[in-house]
C-alpha positions as CSV (number, residue, x, y, z in Angstrom):
1,M,74.6,2.0,-67.5
2,K,72.3,5.0,-68.0
3,E,70.1,3.0,-70.4
4,E,70.0,0.0,-68.0
5,T,68.5,2.1,-65.1
6,A,66.3,3.8,-67.2
7,K,64.8,0.4,-68.5
8,K,64.4,-0.8,-65.1
9,I,62.6,2.5,-64.0
10,K,60.3,2.1,-67.0
11,E,59.5,-1.5,-66.4
12,F,58.7,-0.6,-62.5
13,F,56.1,1.9,-63.6
14,R,54.4,-0.7,-65.9
15,F,53.4,-2.5,-62.9
16,R,54.2,-5.8,-64.3
17,W,55.7,-6.8,-61.0
18,L,52.5,-5.8,-59.1
19,T,50.6,-7.9,-61.5
20,K,52.9,-10.9,-61.0
21,I,52.5,-10.5,-57.1
22,L,48.7,-10.2,-57.3
23,G,48.7,-13.4,-59.4
24,M,50.2,-15.5,-56.7
25,R,48.1,-17.7,-54.7
26,Q,49.2,-16.4,-51.5
27,T,48.7,-12.7,-52.4
28,K,45.2,-13.7,-53.3
29,Y,44.6,-15.3,-49.8
30,G,46.3,-12.5,-48.3
31,S,44.1,-10.0,-50.0
32,N,41.1,-11.8,-49.0
33,A,42.0,-11.8,-45.5
34,L,43.0,-8.1,-45.6
35,L,39.5,-7.3,-47.0
36,A,37.7,-9.4,-44.5
37,V,39.5,-7.4,-41.6
38,V,38.9,-4.1,-43.0
39,A,35.2,-5.0,-43.4
40,L,35.0,-6.3,-40.1
41,L,36.5,-3.0,-38.8
42,G,34.0,-1.0,-40.9
43,I,31.2,-3.0,-39.4
44,L,32.5,-2.4,-35.9
45,I,33.0,1.3,-36.4
46,L,29.5,1.7,-37.9
47,V,27.9,-0.2,-34.8
48,N,29.9,1.7,-32.4
49,Y,28.7,5.1,-34.0
50,I,25.2,3.8,-34.0
51,A,25.4,2.8,-30.3
52,R,26.8,6.1,-29.3
53,K,23.9,8.1,-31.3
54,E,21.3,5.9,-30.2
55,S,22.0,4.5,-26.6
56,V,20.5,0.9,-26.2
57,D,20.9,-1.0,-22.9
58,W,20.0,-4.5,-22.2
59,D,19.6,-5.6,-18.6
60,L,20.4,-9.5,-18.2
61,T,20.4,-9.5,-14.4
62,K,17.9,-11.8,-12.6
63,N,15.9,-9.1,-10.7
64,K,16.3,-6.6,-13.5
65,K,18.7,-4.6,-11.2
66,H,19.5,-2.1,-13.8
67,T,16.0,-1.4,-15.0
68,L,13.6,1.0,-13.5
69,S,10.6,-0.6,-11.8
70,D,6.9,-0.1,-12.7
71,Q,6.5,1.8,-9.6
72,T,9.5,4.2,-10.3
73,M,8.0,4.9,-13.9
74,K,4.6,5.7,-12.5
75,V,6.0,8.0,-9.7
76,L,8.0,9.9,-12.2
77,Q,5.2,10.2,-14.5
78,G,3.6,12.5,-11.6
79,V,6.7,14.8,-11.3
80,E,5.4,17.9,-13.0
81,E,7.8,20.2,-11.1
82,E,11.7,20.5,-11.0
83,I,13.1,18.1,-8.2
84,K,16.9,18.7,-7.7
85,I,18.9,15.6,-6.4
86,L,22.1,16.5,-4.7
87,G,24.7,13.8,-4.1
88,F,27.3,14.6,-1.4
89,Y,30.2,12.4,-2.3
90,K,34.2,12.6,-1.6
91,A,36.0,13.3,-4.9
92,G,37.2,9.8,-6.1
93,N,34.8,7.8,-4.3
94,P,33.9,4.8,-6.5
95,S,30.4,4.4,-5.5
96,Q,29.3,7.7,-7.0
97,E,29.8,6.5,-10.7
98,E,27.2,3.7,-9.8
99,V,24.5,6.1,-8.0
100,A,25.0,8.5,-11.0
101,D,24.3,5.7,-13.4
102,L,21.0,5.0,-11.5
103,L,20.1,8.6,-11.2
104,E,20.7,9.3,-14.9
105,Q,17.9,6.8,-15.6
106,Y,15.7,8.9,-13.5
107,R,16.7,11.8,-15.5
108,N,16.0,10.2,-18.8
109,Q,12.5,9.3,-17.8
110,N,11.7,13.0,-16.7
111,S,13.4,16.1,-17.5
112,N,12.3,17.8,-14.4
113,I,14.7,15.7,-12.3
114,K,18.1,17.6,-12.0
115,I,21.3,16.0,-10.6
116,E,24.4,17.6,-9.0
117,F,27.3,16.1,-7.2
118,I,29.0,17.9,-4.4
119,D,32.3,17.4,-2.5
120,P,31.5,18.3,1.2
121,D,35.3,18.8,1.5
122,T,35.7,21.6,-1.3
123,K,32.3,23.1,-0.6
124,P,31.7,22.9,3.2
125,T,29.4,25.8,3.2
126,V,27.0,24.0,1.1
127,A,27.1,20.7,3.0
128,R,26.6,22.7,6.2
129,E,23.3,24.3,4.4
130,Y,21.9,20.8,4.0
131,A,22.9,19.6,7.4
132,I,25.2,17.0,5.7
133,E,26.9,14.5,8.4
134,R,28.1,11.9,6.3
135,Y,29.6,11.1,2.9
136,G,27.1,9.6,0.4
137,T,24.0,11.4,1.5
138,L,21.4,12.2,-1.1
139,V,19.3,15.3,-0.8
140,F,16.0,15.6,-2.6
141,V,14.9,19.3,-2.9
142,K,11.5,20.6,-4.3
143,G,10.7,24.2,-3.7
144,D,11.1,24.7,0.0
145,K,10.6,21.0,0.8
146,Q,13.5,18.6,1.5
147,E,14.1,14.8,1.9
148,Q,17.3,13.1,2.7
149,S,18.3,9.5,2.1
150,L,21.6,7.9,3.6
151,T,21.0,4.8,1.2
152,T,21.0,4.9,-2.6
153,T,18.7,2.0,-3.6
154,E,16.1,2.6,-6.4
155,S,13.5,1.9,-3.5
156,D,14.7,4.8,-1.4
157,I,15.3,7.0,-4.1
158,T,11.8,6.6,-5.5
159,S,10.3,6.8,-2.0
160,S,12.1,10.2,-1.3
161,I,10.6,11.7,-4.6
162,L,7.4,10.2,-3.9
163,K,7.2,12.0,-0.5
164,L,8.1,15.3,-2.2
165,T,5.2,15.0,-4.7
166,R,2.6,14.3,-2.0
167,D,1.1,17.4,-0.1
168,T,0.1,15.5,2.9
169,K,0.5,12.1,4.3
170,K,-2.4,9.8,4.6
171,K,-3.1,7.9,7.8
172,V,-3.4,4.2,8.0
173,Y,-4.4,2.8,11.3
174,F,-3.9,-0.6,12.7
175,L,-6.6,-1.9,15.0
176,T,-4.9,-3.1,18.5
177,G,-6.3,-4.8,21.5
178,H,-7.3,-8.4,20.2
179,R,-3.7,-9.9,19.7
180,E,-3.4,-8.6,16.1
181,K,0.0,-8.5,14.3
182,N,2.5,-6.0,16.1
183,I,3.6,-3.0,13.7
184,D,6.4,-2.2,16.0
185,G,7.6,-6.0,16.8
186,L,10.8,-7.5,15.4
187,Q,9.7,-11.1,15.5
188,E,9.2,-13.2,12.4
189,T,5.3,-13.2,12.9
190,D,5.2,-9.3,13.5
191,Y,4.6,-6.5,10.9
192,S,7.5,-4.1,11.5
193,V,9.0,-4.7,7.9
194,M,5.7,-4.1,6.4
195,R,5.2,-0.8,8.5
196,N,8.5,0.5,7.1
197,K,7.5,-0.3,3.6
198,L,4.0,1.6,4.0
199,E,5.9,4.7,5.3
200,K,8.2,4.6,2.1
201,E,5.1,4.7,0.2
202,G,4.4,7.9,2.0
203,Y,1.7,6.8,4.5
204,S,1.6,7.8,8.2
205,I,1.2,4.6,10.2
206,E,-0.2,4.5,13.8
207,N,-2.0,1.9,16.1
208,L,-5.6,2.6,17.0
209,S,-7.7,1.3,19.9
210,I,-11.2,1.7,19.4
211,V,-11.8,0.9,23.1
212,S,-10.0,3.8,24.1
213,T,-11.0,6.3,21.3
214,R,-14.5,5.1,21.1
215,E,-14.5,6.3,17.4
216,I,-12.3,6.0,14.3
217,P,-10.8,9.2,13.5
218,E,-11.8,11.3,10.6
219,E,-8.4,11.4,8.9
220,T,-8.1,7.8,8.8
221,A,-7.5,6.7,5.0
222,V,-7.5,3.0,5.9
223,L,-8.3,1.0,8.8
224,V,-6.3,-2.3,9.0
225,I,-7.4,-5.2,11.1
226,A,-4.4,-7.7,10.7
227,G,-4.7,-11.2,12.3
228,P,-6.8,-10.8,15.5
229,R,-6.9,-13.6,17.7
230,D,-9.4,-12.5,20.2
231,K,-13.0,-11.3,19.8
232,I,-13.8,-7.8,18.6
233,L,-16.6,-6.5,20.7
234,A,-20.1,-5.7,19.6
235,E,-19.4,-2.0,20.5
236,E,-16.4,-2.0,18.4
237,Q,-18.0,-3.7,15.5
238,E,-20.8,-1.1,15.7
239,I,-18.1,1.7,15.4
240,I,-16.5,-0.1,12.4
241,S,-19.9,-0.5,10.8
242,Q,-20.7,3.3,11.2
243,Y,-17.3,4.0,9.8
244,L,-18.0,1.9,6.7
245,N,-21.4,3.5,6.2
246,N,-19.6,6.7,6.2
247,D,-17.5,5.5,3.1
248,G,-14.7,4.3,5.2
249,K,-12.1,1.8,3.9
250,L,-11.3,-1.3,5.5
251,F,-8.6,-3.9,5.1
252,V,-9.0,-7.2,7.0
253,L,-6.7,-10.1,7.4
254,L,-8.3,-13.1,9.2
255,D,-6.5,-16.3,9.9
256,P,-8.0,-19.8,10.4
257,K,-9.3,-20.1,13.9
258,L,-7.3,-22.8,15.8
259,P,-9.0,-25.3,18.3
260,G,-9.6,-23.4,21.4
261,E,-9.4,-19.9,20.0
262,N,-12.5,-17.3,20.1
263,G,-11.3,-15.7,17.0
264,A,-12.3,-12.1,15.9
265,D,-16.3,-12.9,15.2
266,L,-16.3,-10.6,12.4
267,D,-18.8,-13.0,10.4
268,K,-21.8,-10.6,10.8
269,L,-20.1,-7.4,10.1
270,L,-18.6,-8.9,6.9
271,Q,-21.8,-10.8,5.8
272,A,-23.6,-7.4,5.9
273,W,-21.3,-6.2,3.2
274,G,-21.6,-9.4,1.1
275,V,-18.5,-11.3,2.3
276,E,-18.5,-14.7,3.4
277,T,-15.8,-16.5,5.6
278,K,-15.7,-20.2,6.5
279,E,-13.7,-22.2,9.2
280,G,-11.0,-24.5,8.0
281,V,-7.7,-24.4,6.4
282,V,-7.0,-24.4,2.5
283,V,-4.6,-27.1,1.2
284,D,-3.1,-27.8,-2.1
285,P,-1.1,-31.0,-2.6
286,K,0.1,-29.8,-6.0
287,K,0.8,-25.9,-5.7
288,Y,2.2,-25.3,-2.4
289,F,5.4,-23.2,-0.9
290,W,8.3,-25.3,0.4
291,T,7.2,-28.5,2.0
292,D,3.9,-27.5,3.5
293,I,0.6,-28.2,1.5
294,S,-1.3,-25.8,3.8
295,T,0.7,-22.9,2.2
296,P,-0.8,-22.6,-1.3
297,V,0.8,-20.7,-4.1
298,V,-1.3,-18.6,-6.2
299,Q,-0.1,-17.7,-9.8
300,E,-3.3,-16.4,-11.4
301,W,-5.3,-13.7,-10.2
302,N,-9.0,-12.3,-11.0
303,S,-8.8,-9.3,-12.9
304,H,-8.6,-6.1,-10.8
305,Q,-6.5,-3.1,-10.3
306,I,-4.8,-4.5,-7.1
307,T,-3.7,-7.6,-8.8
308,N,-2.8,-6.3,-12.4
309,E,0.4,-8.0,-13.5
310,L,1.1,-9.2,-10.1
311,P,3.6,-12.2,-9.6
312,A,2.9,-15.3,-7.7
313,A,2.3,-15.1,-3.9
314,F,1.9,-17.6,-1.2
315,F,-0.3,-17.7,1.9
316,P,0.7,-19.9,5.1
317,G,-2.4,-21.2,6.6
318,V,-5.2,-19.6,4.9
319,R,-9.0,-19.8,5.0
320,Y,-12.1,-19.3,2.9
321,V,-13.2,-15.9,1.9
322,G,-15.6,-15.5,-0.7
323,Q,-18.7,-13.9,-1.9
324,A,-21.9,-14.2,0.0
325,E,-25.3,-15.2,-1.4
326,T,-26.5,-11.8,-1.1
327,H,-25.0,-8.4,-0.7
328,P,-26.3,-4.5,-0.6
329,E,-27.4,-3.3,-4.0
330,Y,-25.0,-0.5,-3.5
331,T,-22.0,-2.7,-3.6
332,E,-19.9,-4.7,-6.0
333,V,-18.5,-8.1,-4.5
334,T,-15.8,-9.9,-6.5
335,P,-13.5,-12.6,-5.4
336,L,-10.1,-11.3,-5.9
337,V,-8.1,-14.6,-5.8
338,S,-8.7,-18.6,-5.6
339,T,-6.4,-21.4,-5.2
340,S,-6.1,-24.0,-7.8
341,E,-8.5,-26.8,-8.6
342,S,-6.4,-29.3,-6.9
343,S,-7.1,-27.7,-3.5
344,W,-9.6,-28.0,-0.8
345,L,-10.9,-26.4,2.3
346,E,-10.0,-28.8,5.1
347,K,-12.5,-28.7,7.8
348,N,-10.8,-31.1,10.3
349,L,-7.9,-29.1,11.7
350,S,-7.1,-31.7,14.3
351,A,-6.3,-34.5,11.8
352,Q,-2.8,-35.5,11.6
353,E,-2.8,-35.5,7.9
354,A,-5.1,-33.3,5.5
355,E,-7.4,-35.7,3.5
356,L,-10.1,-34.7,1.0
357,N,-13.5,-35.9,2.7
358,E,-16.4,-35.9,0.2
359,G,-19.4,-33.9,1.5
360,V,-17.3,-32.5,4.5
361,D,-14.5,-30.5,2.8
362,Q,-15.0,-27.8,0.0
363,K,-13.3,-28.9,-3.2
364,G,-11.1,-26.3,-5.1
365,P,-10.9,-23.6,-6.4
366,V,-11.2,-22.0,-3.0
367,P,-11.8,-18.2,-2.9
368,I,-9.2,-16.9,-0.4
369,A,-9.4,-13.0,-0.8
370,T,-12.6,-10.8,-1.7
371,V,-13.0,-7.3,-2.5
372,V,-16.1,-4.9,-1.9
373,N,-16.4,-1.6,-3.9
374,G,-19.2,0.8,-3.2
375,V,-21.2,1.9,-6.1
376,T,-22.2,5.5,-6.6
377,S,-25.6,6.6,-8.1
378,S,-24.0,7.8,-11.1
379,K,-22.3,4.6,-11.8
380,S,-25.8,2.7,-11.2
381,E,-27.4,5.0,-13.7
382,E,-24.8,4.3,-16.3
383,E,-25.2,0.4,-15.8
384,G,-29.1,1.0,-16.2
385,D,-29.9,0.4,-12.7
386,T,-32.7,2.8,-11.6
387,T,-33.9,1.2,-8.4
388,E,-36.0,3.6,-6.7
389,G,-34.5,4.7,-3.3
390,K,-31.2,3.0,-4.0
391,K,-28.3,4.3,-1.7
392,E,-24.7,5.0,-2.9
393,S,-21.7,4.3,-1.2
394,K,-17.9,5.0,-1.7
395,A,-17.0,2.4,0.9
396,R,-14.1,-0.1,0.1
397,I,-13.3,-3.4,1.8
398,V,-10.7,-6.2,1.2
399,V,-10.9,-9.3,3.2
400,I,-8.1,-11.7,3.0
401,G,-8.1,-15.1,4.7
402,D,-4.3,-15.1,6.0
403,S,-2.3,-12.4,7.8
404,D,1.2,-14.4,7.9
405,F,1.9,-13.7,4.2
406,A,2.6,-10.0,5.1
407,S,4.7,-10.8,8.2
408,N,8.5,-10.0,8.6
409,M,9.2,-13.6,7.6
410,F,7.3,-13.7,4.5
411,S,6.9,-10.1,3.3
412,D,9.7,-9.9,0.7
413,A,8.8,-13.3,-0.6
414,L,7.5,-13.6,-4.2
415,G,4.6,-10.9,-4.7
416,N,3.3,-11.0,-1.1
417,F,4.7,-7.3,-0.5
418,D,3.3,-6.0,-3.6
419,F,0.0,-7.7,-3.1
420,F,-0.3,-6.0,0.5
421,I,0.9,-2.7,-0.6
422,N,-1.3,-2.5,-3.6
423,T,-4.2,-3.3,-1.6
424,V,-3.4,-0.6,0.8
425,N,-3.0,2.1,-2.2
426,W,-6.4,0.7,-3.8
427,L,-8.2,1.2,-0.5
428,A,-6.7,4.6,0.1
429,E,-7.8,5.7,-3.4
430,E,-4.1,6.1,-4.6
431,E,-4.7,3.9,-7.6
432,E,-1.7,5.6,-9.4
433,L,0.7,4.1,-6.9
434,I,-0.5,0.4,-7.8
435,S,2.4,-1.2,-9.4
436,I,5.5,-3.6,-9.1
437,R,8.1,-2.3,-6.9
438,P,11.7,-2.5,-7.2
439,K,13.4,-5.6,-5.6
440,E,15.9,-5.4,-2.9
441,E,19.4,-6.1,-3.7
442,E,20.1,-9.9,-3.3
443,Q,22.7,-11.1,-1.3
444,R,24.3,-14.1,-3.4
445,T,26.2,-16.3,-1.1
446,I,27.0,-20.0,-1.4
447,T,27.0,-22.0,1.7
448,L,29.0,-25.4,1.4
449,T,29.0,-28.4,3.7
450,G,32.2,-29.9,4.9
451,G,32.1,-32.7,2.2
452,Q,31.6,-30.2,-0.7
453,A,34.4,-28.0,0.7
454,K,36.9,-31.0,0.7
455,L,35.5,-32.2,-2.7
456,I,36.5,-28.6,-4.2
457,F,39.8,-28.5,-2.4
458,Y,41.0,-31.9,-3.6
459,S,39.8,-31.6,-7.1
460,T,41.2,-28.2,-7.6
461,V,44.6,-28.1,-5.5
462,A,45.5,-31.9,-5.8
463,G,43.1,-33.3,-8.7
464,M,44.0,-30.8,-11.5
465,P,47.8,-31.0,-11.1
466,L,47.7,-34.8,-10.9
467,L,45.6,-34.9,-14.2
468,V,48.2,-32.8,-16.0
469,I,50.9,-35.1,-14.8
470,I,49.1,-38.3,-15.9
471,I,48.5,-36.6,-19.3
472,G,52.2,-35.6,-19.4
473,I,53.3,-39.3,-18.7
474,G,50.9,-40.6,-21.1
475,V,52.3,-38.5,-24.1
476,W,55.8,-39.3,-23.0
477,L,55.2,-43.0,-23.3
478,D,53.4,-42.7,-26.4
479,R,56.2,-40.6,-28.0
480,R,58.9,-43.4,-26.6
481,K,56.9,-46.2,-28.1
482,R,56.8,-44.5,-31.6
483,K,60.6,-44.1,-31.6
484,K,61.1,-47.6,-30.8
485,Q,58.8,-48.6,-33.9
486,S,60.7,-46.3,-36.1
């Protein structure tokens, strides 16, 4: 008995049984499967380790919701001193994590951004110190300067940081008294949305009546004339001309003059600076917005700081604004954007349908925005221009043949907002702020007609169960038929 047991133990440790098992087909297949599983696990562990060491994110959302915008990146580059961001959230608030993820992106781009979250319930003294009245408030602190934001979008966060980095607010005045766009109005044709956006950029916005003041204030960074429908008096134009001669910055948005309207009558003033305007409406039967051929879409821009990397924009009812045959020697005049070759300048505004009339209408491309840049003497010398008695100028002018593209109704569409704000930034000599801004959060909703709602109801509630029943009956009949045949 002992000898037999010893023999079995000896055979066991020779591992012949293992060789026999490994030689079986099932074992070979099982071993291959096991090796594949182990290899896969090893790869997953390696990828996870690399991902933890080198964090890489992919933003697949339509508007790049989880990627900081070009504007935010430029603003963060200008943060040279510590800015502390305090988030006052109640413990357990689920929105805190989302805000923390967004703020973390800011900190990753600039180490001067510091983040801290505070529970007002556990630290009421700190909450009182910063005058916190509601949960979810963000406080931005730089030295003795503070900004508060009750909203936590990228646009608002960047705006708060921008305000802290600026020592003063530049003033942008909107001319009034000639039925211009109303920067305080809430109608679709007004400019209150654009006013709010300019204030987020750090500007101080005010109305200006030259008739009352008889002058343009010295602190004016940019004078905006947005969609005037009545004549601007000669005395007012003289004041504007003097402002430009003193290196002023002017932004003019002129709409086509409709039958019976006087219009602003700024032709001579603009002509003196090398800008020509023409009456009529630009139409484009191939590149237009919605169903209106008099709302041309522009996808290609002439090279300029204002339009660099700018997305498409559209202009509802736009006129010709181009370069005049002559301009002052101390200026550079450049068309900023033109419509496509399929467009034309329609001169007959009373016609029922737009139709290209050879010899009357002007074929495209049609310039609809022009920029004037004053030339300094140093720049003239660099370019080899040594004209005796040459004057220098730091004036800047941008003229666009439409004002409606920046109205409350259209300001957030395509690149309209960026085009307007970039223009103001360039005129105000804030070139570092020229950028593509973060898009507002999209509200994705589905609106169904009555017929569509019924179709979805019957196809899901009634259609799917009925389909399952039909398939079941078919399978049962097929099996029954086979049984009879066998």
